[in-house]
N, C-alpha and C positions, 0 to 999 in steps of 0.2 A: 394561576402561576404562569409567568412569562417563559416562553420557550427560548432557549439559546440559539442564536444563529452562529454557525461556525465563522471564525475570523480568518482562517487559513485553509486553503485547499491545495491538493497536489494530485496530479494525474500523470502516470507514466507507463510506458511500454517496456517490458522486460522480455528478452528473448532467451529461452532455455536451450541447452544443448539438445540436439536432435533426439526426440523420443523421451525427453526428461521433463516435459511440461507438468504432468500430473504430480510427479515427485516434488518439483519445485513449489507448486501450489500448496501441497500438503505441508511442506516445511514452513512456508510463509504463513499459512493459516494457523498452524500450531504455535508459532513463535510470536504472534501479535495479538493474543487474546486480551490481555489486560494492560492497556497503555493509558495512563492518566492524561486526560485532556482530549483523547480521541473520541470523536463523535460518530465516525464511520470509517471502516476499512473494508473495501470491496475488491475482490479479485475476480476478473472475468477472463475467459478464454477468447483470444482473438479469432474472429470468424474466417479471416483470410490466411492466417499463418498458423499452422498446426503446432508450432513451437513457441508462439508468443502469448503473453498475458498482458492485461491492463490492470493497473492498480489505481484505485481512486481513494483518496484519504481526505477526511474532513476533521479539522482540529479546532479547539477553542482558541488557540493562538499558535503562531509560528514557533514560539519558544517551547511549547508543549511537544511539538513534533521533534525539535532538536533534542530535547531531553529524552524522548523515547528511544533515540538511537543509542543511549548509554545503558538502557535497561538490560539486565543479564539475559532475559529470555530473547530479547531482540538481538543482542550480540551473538547469542548461540545460534539463532536462526540465520544470521548473516554468515557466520563461519560455516554452518552446515550447507547453506544454499549456494554459496559463492562458486563451488566447483561445477554446479549445474547451470550457471549463467553463461551464455555465449555472448551476450551483449545487451545494449539498451537502445530503445527507439526514442520516439518523441517523449518529451517531459515538459510539463508546464505547471507553474505555480499560479494560483488564482485566489482572489478574495470573493467568497460567496456573498451575494447581495440580497438574497431572498430565500426563504424556505417555503416550499410548496408541497402540497399533498394531493395525491390523485383521488 
């Protein structure tokens, strides 16, 4: 069976309100569990900024990502998380070209 290589990737930094990083991570984790076309959704704590997180997303297609933003659970997470967001840092879209395993 052939493994799928994602066709769309997104990485971005989100800055939480001071002291609210863990709460924001919990909201994003709960609201993004079942997204059709999503191959990976990773949230990581920034090592240099105690209020920042990085989100890495891999998708079957860019259209799947766009469609995910309309899902009720994602909309609820956006509404709930928005007051905890102080801002955004670097954001990049990319096209994965290879899948590797360690």
